[in-house]
C-alpha positions in Angstrom: 268.5 171.2 128.1 272.0 171.6 127.0 272.2 175.1 128.4 271.5 174.1 131.9 273.6 172.5 134.6 272.8 171.1 138.0 274.2 173.3 140.8 275.2 171.6 143.9 274.8 174.8 146.0 271.1 175.4 145.2 268.8 173.1 147.1 265.3 173.7 145.8 266.1 174.9 142.2 269.2 173.0 141.4 268.9 173.4 137.6 270.4 176.7 136.5 271.1 178.2 133.1 274.8 178.3 132.3 274.8 182.1 131.6 273.4 182.9 135.0 275.9 180.6 136.6 278.7 182.1 134.6 277.8 185.8 135.2 276.4 185.8 138.7 277.9 182.9 140.7 280.9 183.7 142.8 282.0 180.0 142.7 281.9 179.5 139.0 285.7 179.2 138.8 285.8 176.3 141.2 282.4 174.7 140.5 282.8 171.2 139.2 279.6 171.2 137.2 280.3 174.5 135.5 283.9 173.5 134.7 282.8 170.2 133.2 280.3 172.0 131.0 282.9 174.5 129.8 285.3 171.6 129.0 282.6 169.7 127.2 281.4 172.7 125.2 284.9 173.7 124.1 285.6 170.1 123.0 282.4 170.2 121.0 283.3 173.5 119.4 286.7 172.2 118.3 285.0 169.2 116.7 282.5 171.5 114.9 285.4 173.7 113.6 287.3 170.6 112.3 284.2 169.7 110.2 284.4 173.0 108.3 284.1 173.0 104.6 287.4 172.9 102.7 287.2 174.7 99.4 289.3 173.3 96.5 292.1 175.6 95.4 290.5 176.0 92.0 287.5 177.8 93.6 289.6 180.3 95.5 289.9 183.7 93.9 293.3 185.3 94.0 293.6 189.0 93.7 294.3 190.3 90.2 297.0 192.9 89.8 295.6 196.3 88.6 
């Protein structure tokens, strides 16, 4: 359920998919739940990028002059 947030404005169906909230909701810029999700997601993406594979210099191919 990581793609869903709990919307404070919706009474009966408070759980909403993040894409619907982002594209259709007029209050997404000020919504606390949406902003927290965005901050959490961007922090997770930065952490994933820092775990990227680092290739040793010997395995990198340099262009050969023709």
